[in-house]
Chimera marker file (.cmm) of the C-alpha trace (Angstrom):
<marker_set name="trace">
<marker id="1" x="37.151" y="-46.732" z="-107.024" r="1" g="1" b="0" radius="0.5"/>
<marker id="2" x="35.832" y="-43.927" z="-104.902" r="1" g="1" b="0" radius="0.5"/>
<marker id="3" x="33.718" y="-45.997" z="-102.528" r="1" g="1" b="0" radius="0.5"/>
<marker id="4" x="30.519" y="-44.109" z="-103.469" r="1" g="1" b="0" radius="0.5"/>
<marker id="5" x="27.626" y="-45.984" z="-104.842" r="1" g="1" b="0" radius="0.5"/>
<marker id="6" x="24.310" y="-44.926" z="-106.422" r="1" g="1" b="0" radius="0.5"/>
<marker id="7" x="21.949" y="-43.645" z="-103.781" r="1" g="1" b="0" radius="0.5"/>
<marker id="8" x="24.645" y="-42.173" z="-101.527" r="1" g="1" b="0" radius="0.5"/>
<marker id="9" x="23.219" y="-39.030" z="-99.941" r="1" g="1" b="0" radius="0.5"/>
<marker id="10" x="25.982" y="-36.759" z="-101.090" r="1" g="1" b="0" radius="0.5"/>
<marker id="11" x="25.812" y="-37.467" z="-104.817" r="1" g="1" b="0" radius="0.5"/>
<marker id="12" x="24.309" y="-34.703" z="-106.919" r="1" g="1" b="0" radius="0.5"/>
<marker id="13" x="21.499" y="-36.775" z="-108.350" r="1" g="1" b="0" radius="0.5"/>
<marker id="14" x="20.345" y="-38.411" z="-105.088" r="1" g="1" b="0" radius="0.5"/>
<marker id="15" x="17.017" y="-37.233" z="-103.460" r="1" g="1" b="0" radius="0.5"/>
<marker id="16" x="18.611" y="-37.757" z="-100.048" r="1" g="1" b="0" radius="0.5"/>
<marker id="17" x="21.048" y="-34.939" z="-100.781" r="1" g="1" b="0" radius="0.5"/>
<marker id="18" x="18.091" y="-32.495" z="-100.886" r="1" g="1" b="0" radius="0.5"/>
<marker id="19" x="17.082" y="-33.623" z="-97.410" r="1" g="1" b="0" radius="0.5"/>
<marker id="20" x="20.660" y="-33.233" z="-96.122" r="1" g="1" b="0" radius="0.5"/>
<marker id="21" x="20.947" y="-29.793" z="-97.595" r="1" g="1" b="0" radius="0.5"/>
<marker id="22" x="17.586" y="-28.801" z="-96.101" r="1" g="1" b="0" radius="0.5"/>
<marker id="23" x="18.523" y="-29.792" z="-92.572" r="1" g="1" b="0" radius="0.5"/>
<marker id="24" x="22.023" y="-28.334" z="-92.927" r="1" g="1" b="0" radius="0.5"/>
<marker id="25" x="20.582" y="-24.864" z="-93.309" r="1" g="1" b="0" radius="0.5"/>
<marker id="26" x="21.588" y="-22.541" z="-90.418" r="1" g="1" b="0" radius="0.5"/>
<marker id="27" x="18.055" y="-22.159" z="-89.037" r="1" g="1" b="0" radius="0.5"/>
<marker id="28" x="16.262" y="-25.382" z="-89.926" r="1" g="1" b="0" radius="0.5"/>
<marker id="29" x="17.282" y="-27.475" z="-86.890" r="1" g="1" b="0" radius="0.5"/>
<marker id="30" x="16.660" y="-24.605" z="-84.538" r="1" g="1" b="0" radius="0.5"/>
<marker id="31" x="13.161" y="-23.953" z="-85.968" r="1" g="1" b="0" radius="0.5"/>
<marker id="32" x="12.284" y="-27.655" z="-85.937" r="1" g="1" b="0" radius="0.5"/>
<marker id="33" x="13.419" y="-27.907" z="-82.302" r="1" g="1" b="0" radius="0.5"/>
<marker id="34" x="11.327" y="-24.789" z="-81.462" r="1" g="1" b="0" radius="0.5"/>
<marker id="35" x="8.277" y="-26.650" z="-82.839" r="1" g="1" b="0" radius="0.5"/>
<marker id="36" x="8.994" y="-29.857" z="-81.075" r="1" g="1" b="0" radius="0.5"/>
<marker id="37" x="6.781" y="-29.217" z="-78.031" r="1" g="1" b="0" radius="0.5"/>
<marker id="38" x="3.669" y="-28.478" z="-80.096" r="1" g="1" b="0" radius="0.5"/>
<marker id="39" x="2.033" y="-25.742" z="-82.165" r="1" g="1" b="0" radius="0.5"/>
<marker id="40" x="3.658" y="-22.286" z="-81.862" r="1" g="1" b="0" radius="0.5"/>
<marker id="41" x="2.850" y="-18.880" z="-83.243" r="1" g="1" b="0" radius="0.5"/>
<marker id="42" x="5.351" y="-16.938" z="-85.324" r="1" g="1" b="0" radius="0.5"/>
<marker id="43" x="6.038" y="-14.364" z="-82.656" r="1" g="1" b="0" radius="0.5"/>
<marker id="44" x="6.501" y="-17.044" z="-80.021" r="1" g="1" b="0" radius="0.5"/>
<marker id="45" x="9.099" y="-18.712" z="-82.242" r="1" g="1" b="0" radius="0.5"/>
<marker id="46" x="10.977" y="-15.450" z="-82.566" r="1" g="1" b="0" radius="0.5"/>
<marker id="47" x="11.209" y="-15.278" z="-78.776" r="1" g="1" b="0" radius="0.5"/>
<marker id="48" x="12.122" y="-18.960" z="-78.356" r="1" g="1" b="0" radius="0.5"/>
<marker id="49" x="14.818" y="-18.922" z="-80.994" r="1" g="1" b="0" radius="0.5"/>
<marker id="50" x="16.440" y="-15.501" z="-80.538" r="1" g="1" b="0" radius="0.5"/>
<marker id="51" x="18.736" y="-14.043" z="-83.124" r="1" g="1" b="0" radius="0.5"/>
<marker id="52" x="16.535" y="-14.788" z="-86.146" r="1" g="1" b="0" radius="0.5"/>
<marker id="53" x="14.769" y="-12.029" z="-88.019" r="1" g="1" b="0" radius="0.5"/>
<marker id="54" x="11.064" y="-12.249" z="-88.803" r="1" g="1" b="0" radius="0.5"/>
<marker id="55" x="11.853" y="-12.397" z="-92.490" r="1" g="1" b="0" radius="0.5"/>
<marker id="56" x="14.332" y="-15.281" z="-92.166" r="1" g="1" b="0" radius="0.5"/>
<marker id="57" x="11.937" y="-17.157" z="-89.907" r="1" g="1" b="0" radius="0.5"/>
<marker id="58" x="9.136" y="-16.738" z="-92.396" r="1" g="1" b="0" radius="0.5"/>
<marker id="59" x="11.385" y="-17.990" z="-95.214" r="1" g="1" b="0" radius="0.5"/>
<marker id="60" x="12.505" y="-20.949" z="-93.171" r="1" g="1" b="0" radius="0.5"/>
<marker id="61" x="8.975" y="-21.880" z="-92.209" r="1" g="1" b="0" radius="0.5"/>
<marker id="62" x="7.843" y="-21.644" z="-95.814" r="1" g="1" b="0" radius="0.5"/>
<marker id="63" x="10.677" y="-23.831" z="-96.988" r="1" g="1" b="0" radius="0.5"/>
<marker id="64" x="9.984" y="-26.434" z="-94.271" r="1" g="1" b="0" radius="0.5"/>
<marker id="65" x="6.236" y="-26.341" z="-95.126" r="1" g="1" b="0" radius="0.5"/>
<marker id="66" x="7.048" y="-26.838" z="-98.843" r="1" g="1" b="0" radius="0.5"/>
<marker id="67" x="9.156" y="-29.891" z="-97.960" r="1" g="1" b="0" radius="0.5"/>
<marker id="68" x="6.490" y="-31.419" z="-95.767" r="1" g="1" b="0" radius="0.5"/>
<marker id="69" x="8.135" y="-30.952" z="-92.379" r="1" g="1" b="0" radius="0.5"/>
<marker id="70" x="5.949" y="-28.117" z="-90.997" r="1" g="1" b="0" radius="0.5"/>
<marker id="71" x="2.203" y="-27.476" z="-91.148" r="1" g="1" b="0" radius="0.5"/>
<marker id="72" x="0.761" y="-23.944" z="-91.106" r="1" g="1" b="0" radius="0.5"/>
<marker id="73" x="-2.692" y="-23.555" z="-89.578" r="1" g="1" b="0" radius="0.5"/>
<marker id="74" x="-4.544" y="-20.245" z="-90.000" r="1" g="1" b="0" radius="0.5"/>
<marker id="75" x="-7.500" y="-19.777" z="-87.668" r="1" g="1" b="0" radius="0.5"/>
<marker id="76" x="-10.576" y="-17.814" z="-88.847" r="1" g="1" b="0" radius="0.5"/>
<marker id="77" x="-10.370" y="-15.284" z="-86.044" r="1" g="1" b="0" radius="0.5"/>
<marker id="78" x="-10.044" y="-11.566" z="-85.593" r="1" g="1" b="0" radius="0.5"/>
<marker id="79" x="-7.281" y="-10.749" z="-85.272" r="1" g="1" b="0" radius="0.5"/>
<marker id="80" x="-5.937" y="-13.534" z="-87.423" r="1" g="1" b="0" radius="0.5"/>
<marker id="81" x="-4.049" y="-16.257" z="-85.665" r="1" g="1" b="0" radius="0.5"/>
<marker id="82" x="-1.558" y="-18.593" z="-87.342" r="1" g="1" b="0" radius="0.5"/>
<marker id="83" x="0.250" y="-21.493" z="-85.728" r="1" g="1" b="0" radius="0.5"/>
<marker id="84" x="3.001" y="-23.779" z="-86.964" r="1" g="1" b="0" radius="0.5"/>
<marker id="85" x="3.537" y="-27.379" z="-86.005" r="1" g="1" b="0" radius="0.5"/>
<marker id="86" x="5.639" y="-30.296" z="-87.078" r="1" g="1" b="0" radius="0.5"/>
<marker id="87" x="4.095" y="-32.811" z="-89.479" r="1" g="1" b="0" radius="0.5"/>
<marker id="88" x="4.664" y="-36.497" z="-88.712" r="1" g="1" b="0" radius="0.5"/>
<marker id="89" x="7.567" y="-36.348" z="-91.160" r="1" g="1" b="0" radius="0.5"/>
<marker id="90" x="9.054" y="-33.349" z="-89.397" r="1" g="1" b="0" radius="0.5"/>
<marker id="91" x="8.626" y="-35.090" z="-86.042" r="1" g="1" b="0" radius="0.5"/>
<marker id="92" x="10.951" y="-37.888" z="-87.224" r="1" g="1" b="0" radius="0.5"/>
<marker id="93" x="13.814" y="-35.408" z="-87.081" r="1" g="1" b="0" radius="0.5"/>
<marker id="94" x="13.430" y="-34.602" z="-83.398" r="1" g="1" b="0" radius="0.5"/>
<marker id="95" x="15.355" y="-37.665" z="-82.099" r="1" g="1" b="0" radius="0.5"/>
<marker id="96" x="18.304" y="-36.992" z="-84.415" r="1" g="1" b="0" radius="0.5"/>
<marker id="97" x="18.237" y="-33.333" z="-83.376" r="1" g="1" b="0" radius="0.5"/>
<marker id="98" x="18.382" y="-34.360" z="-79.686" r="1" g="1" b="0" radius="0.5"/>
<marker id="99" x="21.338" y="-36.697" z="-80.493" r="1" g="1" b="0" radius="0.5"/>
<marker id="100" x="23.115" y="-33.786" z="-82.227" r="1" g="1" b="0" radius="0.5"/>
<marker id="101" x="22.355" y="-31.502" z="-79.282" r="1" g="1" b="0" radius="0.5"/>
<marker id="102" x="23.841" y="-34.016" z="-76.814" r="1" g="1" b="0" radius="0.5"/>
<marker id="103" x="26.915" y="-34.396" z="-78.956" r="1" g="1" b="0" radius="0.5"/>
<marker id="104" x="27.270" y="-30.571" z="-79.031" r="1" g="1" b="0" radius="0.5"/>
<marker id="105" x="26.944" y="-30.409" z="-75.239" r="1" g="1" b="0" radius="0.5"/>
<marker id="106" x="29.494" y="-33.169" z="-74.719" r="1" g="1" b="0" radius="0.5"/>
<marker id="107" x="32.004" y="-31.886" z="-77.301" r="1" g="1" b="0" radius="0.5"/>
<marker id="108" x="31.445" y="-28.119" z="-77.557" r="1" g="1" b="0" radius="0.5"/>
<marker id="109" x="34.352" y="-27.233" z="-75.392" r="1" g="1" b="0" radius="0.5"/>
<marker id="110" x="36.669" y="-29.631" z="-77.289" r="1" g="1" b="0" radius="0.5"/>
<marker id="111" x="35.587" y="-27.937" z="-80.538" r="1" g="1" b="0" radius="0.5"/>
<marker id="112" x="36.302" y="-24.484" z="-79.062" r="1" g="1" b="0" radius="0.5"/>
<marker id="113" x="39.693" y="-25.698" z="-77.712" r="1" g="1" b="0" radius="0.5"/>
<marker id="114" x="40.697" y="-26.934" z="-81.131" r="1" g="1" b="0" radius="0.5"/>
<marker id="115" x="39.681" y="-23.703" z="-82.708" r="1" g="1" b="0" radius="0.5"/>
<marker id="116" x="41.659" y="-21.732" z="-80.144" r="1" g="1" b="0" radius="0.5"/>
<marker id="117" x="44.706" y="-23.975" z="-80.697" r="1" g="1" b="0" radius="0.5"/>
<marker id="118" x="44.455" y="-23.500" z="-84.461" r="1" g="1" b="0" radius="0.5"/>
<marker id="119" x="44.100" y="-19.717" z="-84.072" r="1" g="1" b="0" radius="0.5"/>
<marker id="120" x="47.236" y="-19.588" z="-81.828" r="1" g="1" b="0" radius="0.5"/>
<marker id="121" x="49.205" y="-21.776" z="-84.255" r="1" g="1" b="0" radius="0.5"/>
<marker id="122" x="48.552" y="-19.272" z="-87.023" r="1" g="1" b="0" radius="0.5"/>
<marker id="123" x="49.224" y="-16.116" z="-84.992" r="1" g="1" b="0" radius="0.5"/>
<marker id="124" x="49.784" y="-12.844" z="-86.907" r="1" g="1" b="0" radius="0.5"/>
<marker id="125" x="53.407" y="-12.196" z="-87.777" r="1" g="1" b="0" radius="0.5"/>
<marker id="126" x="54.340" y="-15.834" z="-88.151" r="1" g="1" b="0" radius="0.5"/>
<link id1="1" id2="2" r="1" g="1" b="0" radius="0.2"/>
<link id1="2" id2="3" r="1" g="1" b="0" radius="0.2"/>
<link id1="3" id2="4" r="1" g="1" b="0" radius="0.2"/>
<link id1="4" id2="5" r="1" g="1" b="0" radius="0.2"/>
<link id1="5" id2="6" r="1" g="1" b="0" radius="0.2"/>
<link id1="6" id2="7" r="1" g="1" b="0" radius="0.2"/>
<link id1="7" id2="8" r="1" g="1" b="0" radius="0.2"/>
<link id1="8" id2="9" r="1" g="1" b="0" radius="0.2"/>
<link id1="9" id2="10" r="1" g="1" b="0" radius="0.2"/>
<link id1="10" id2="11" r="1" g="1" b="0" radius="0.2"/>
<link id1="11" id2="12" r="1" g="1" b="0" radius="0.2"/>
<link id1="12" id2="13" r="1" g="1" b="0" radius="0.2"/>
<link id1="13" id2="14" r="1" g="1" b="0" radius="0.2"/>
<link id1="14" id2="15" r="1" g="1" b="0" radius="0.2"/>
<link id1="15" id2="16" r="1" g="1" b="0" radius="0.2"/>
<link id1="16" id2="17" r="1" g="1" b="0" radius="0.2"/>
<link id1="17" id2="18" r="1" g="1" b="0" radius="0.2"/>
<link id1="18" id2="19" r="1" g="1" b="0" radius="0.2"/>
<link id1="19" id2="20" r="1" g="1" b="0" radius="0.2"/>
<link id1="20" id2="21" r="1" g="1" b="0" radius="0.2"/>
<link id1="21" id2="22" r="1" g="1" b="0" radius="0.2"/>
<link id1="22" id2="23" r="1" g="1" b="0" radius="0.2"/>
<link id1="23" id2="24" r="1" g="1" b="0" radius="0.2"/>
<link id1="24" id2="25" r="1" g="1" b="0" radius="0.2"/>
<link id1="25" id2="26" r="1" g="1" b="0" radius="0.2"/>
<link id1="26" id2="27" r="1" g="1" b="0" radius="0.2"/>
<link id1="27" id2="28" r="1" g="1" b="0" radius="0.2"/>
<link id1="28" id2="29" r="1" g="1" b="0" radius="0.2"/>
<link id1="29" id2="30" r="1" g="1" b="0" radius="0.2"/>
<link id1="30" id2="31" r="1" g="1" b="0" radius="0.2"/>
<link id1="31" id2="32" r="1" g="1" b="0" radius="0.2"/>
<link id1="32" id2="33" r="1" g="1" b="0" radius="0.2"/>
<link id1="33" id2="34" r="1" g="1" b="0" radius="0.2"/>
<link id1="34" id2="35" r="1" g="1" b="0" radius="0.2"/>
<link id1="35" id2="36" r="1" g="1" b="0" radius="0.2"/>
<link id1="36" id2="37" r="1" g="1" b="0" radius="0.2"/>
<link id1="37" id2="38" r="1" g="1" b="0" radius="0.2"/>
<link id1="38" id2="39" r="1" g="1" b="0" radius="0.2"/>
<link id1="39" id2="40" r="1" g="1" b="0" radius="0.2"/>
<link id1="40" id2="41" r="1" g="1" b="0" radius="0.2"/>
<link id1="41" id2="42" r="1" g="1" b="0" radius="0.2"/>
<link id1="42" id2="43" r="1" g="1" b="0" radius="0.2"/>
<link id1="43" id2="44" r="1" g="1" b="0" radius="0.2"/>
<link id1="44" id2="45" r="1" g="1" b="0" radius="0.2"/>
<link id1="45" id2="46" r="1" g="1" b="0" radius="0.2"/>
<link id1="46" id2="47" r="1" g="1" b="0" radius="0.2"/>
<link id1="47" id2="48" r="1" g="1" b="0" radius="0.2"/>
<link id1="48" id2="49" r="1" g="1" b="0" radius="0.2"/>
<link id1="49" id2="50" r="1" g="1" b="0" radius="0.2"/>
<link id1="50" id2="51" r="1" g="1" b="0" radius="0.2"/>
<link id1="51" id2="52" r="1" g="1" b="0" radius="0.2"/>
<link id1="52" id2="53" r="1" g="1" b="0" radius="0.2"/>
<link id1="53" id2="54" r="1" g="1" b="0" radius="0.2"/>
<link id1="54" id2="55" r="1" g="1" b="0" radius="0.2"/>
<link id1="55" id2="56" r="1" g="1" b="0" radius="0.2"/>
<link id1="56" id2="57" r="1" g="1" b="0" radius="0.2"/>
<link id1="57" id2="58" r="1" g="1" b="0" radius="0.2"/>
<link id1="58" id2="59" r="1" g="1" b="0" radius="0.2"/>
<link id1="59" id2="60" r="1" g="1" b="0" radius="0.2"/>
<link id1="60" id2="61" r="1" g="1" b="0" radius="0.2"/>
<link id1="61" id2="62" r="1" g="1" b="0" radius="0.2"/>
<link id1="62" id2="63" r="1" g="1" b="0" radius="0.2"/>
<link id1="63" id2="64" r="1" g="1" b="0" radius="0.2"/>
<link id1="64" id2="65" r="1" g="1" b="0" radius="0.2"/>
<link id1="65" id2="66" r="1" g="1" b="0" radius="0.2"/>
<link id1="66" id2="67" r="1" g="1" b="0" radius="0.2"/>
<link id1="67" id2="68" r="1" g="1" b="0" radius="0.2"/>
<link id1="68" id2="69" r="1" g="1" b="0" radius="0.2"/>
<link id1="69" id2="70" r="1" g="1" b="0" radius="0.2"/>
<link id1="70" id2="71" r="1" g="1" b="0" radius="0.2"/>
<link id1="71" id2="72" r="1" g="1" b="0" radius="0.2"/>
<link id1="72" id2="73" r="1" g="1" b="0" radius="0.2"/>
<link id1="73" id2="74" r="1" g="1" b="0" radius="0.2"/>
<link id1="74" id2="75" r="1" g="1" b="0" radius="0.2"/>
<link id1="75" id2="76" r="1" g="1" b="0" radius="0.2"/>
<link id1="76" id2="77" r="1" g="1" b="0" radius="0.2"/>
<link id1="77" id2="78" r="1" g="1" b="0" radius="0.2"/>
<link id1="78" id2="79" r="1" g="1" b="0" radius="0.2"/>
<link id1="79" id2="80" r="1" g="1" b="0" radius="0.2"/>
<link id1="80" id2="81" r="1" g="1" b="0" radius="0.2"/>
<link id1="81" id2="82" r="1" g="1" b="0" radius="0.2"/>
<link id1="82" id2="83" r="1" g="1" b="0" radius="0.2"/>
<link id1="83" id2="84" r="1" g="1" b="0" radius="0.2"/>
<link id1="84" id2="85" r="1" g="1" b="0" radius="0.2"/>
<link id1="85" id2="86" r="1" g="1" b="0" radius="0.2"/>
<link id1="86" id2="87" r="1" g="1" b="0" radius="0.2"/>
<link id1="87" id2="88" r="1" g="1" b="0" radius="0.2"/>
<link id1="88" id2="89" r="1" g="1" b="0" radius="0.2"/>
<link id1="89" id2="90" r="1" g="1" b="0" radius="0.2"/>
<link id1="90" id2="91" r="1" g="1" b="0" radius="0.2"/>
<link id1="91" id2="92" r="1" g="1" b="0" radius="0.2"/>
<link id1="92" id2="93" r="1" g="1" b="0" radius="0.2"/>
<link id1="93" id2="94" r="1" g="1" b="0" radius="0.2"/>
<link id1="94" id2="95" r="1" g="1" b="0" radius="0.2"/>
<link id1="95" id2="96" r="1" g="1" b="0" radius="0.2"/>
<link id1="96" id2="97" r="1" g="1" b="0" radius="0.2"/>
<link id1="97" id2="98" r="1" g="1" b="0" radius="0.2"/>
<link id1="98" id2="99" r="1" g="1" b="0" radius="0.2"/>
<link id1="99" id2="100" r="1" g="1" b="0" radius="0.2"/>
<link id1="100" id2="101" r="1" g="1" b="0" radius="0.2"/>
<link id1="101" id2="102" r="1" g="1" b="0" radius="0.2"/>
<link id1="102" id2="103" r="1" g="1" b="0" radius="0.2"/>
<link id1="103" id2="104" r="1" g="1" b="0" radius="0.2"/>
<link id1="104" id2="105" r="1" g="1" b="0" radius="0.2"/>
<link id1="105" id2="106" r="1" g="1" b="0" radius="0.2"/>
<link id1="106" id2="107" r="1" g="1" b="0" radius="0.2"/>
<link id1="107" id2="108" r="1" g="1" b="0" radius="0.2"/>
<link id1="108" id2="109" r="1" g="1" b="0" radius="0.2"/>
<link id1="109" id2="110" r="1" g="1" b="0" radius="0.2"/>
<link id1="110" id2="111" r="1" g="1" b="0" radius="0.2"/>
<link id1="111" id2="112" r="1" g="1" b="0" radius="0.2"/>
<link id1="112" id2="113" r="1" g="1" b="0" radius="0.2"/>
<link id1="113" id2="114" r="1" g="1" b="0" radius="0.2"/>
<link id1="114" id2="115" r="1" g="1" b="0" radius="0.2"/>
<link id1="115" id2="116" r="1" g="1" b="0" radius="0.2"/>
<link id1="116" id2="117" r="1" g="1" b="0" radius="0.2"/>
<link id1="117" id2="118" r="1" g="1" b="0" radius="0.2"/>
<link id1="118" id2="119" r="1" g="1" b="0" radius="0.2"/>
<link id1="119" id2="120" r="1" g="1" b="0" radius="0.2"/>
<link id1="120" id2="121" r="1" g="1" b="0" radius="0.2"/>
<link id1="121" id2="122" r="1" g="1" b="0" radius="0.2"/>
<link id1="122" id2="123" r="1" g="1" b="0" radius="0.2"/>
<link id1="123" id2="124" r="1" g="1" b="0" radius="0.2"/>
<link id1="124" id2="125" r="1" g="1" b="0" radius="0.2"/>
<link id1="125" id2="126" r="1" g="1" b="0" radius="0.2"/>
</marker_set>
């Protein structure tokens, strides 16, 4: 017996797997964290996040909006103004993101040390 049971989040037919795959995306957690302090414009998010292209940010925001985690609000102004904010569902991810961030701060050096040790163990010419 494998120990898995119906409803486990990693099984192919489980809806929870979709949620896990969504938040496992490279930019999802970073974008959600960028929205955690309140509504933000697209250009502001680019500056807050750093390293993300406008195209990838737009794709990420659209995906998060389609999954109910982000709300897009377009204001009827000239020039047009659009802000993004977390939905109540999206806000439920902020505490887990903070926990993951704290884990990364506490263990980041250990992860790098392990990577360095593994790289040295498989040195070229061995």
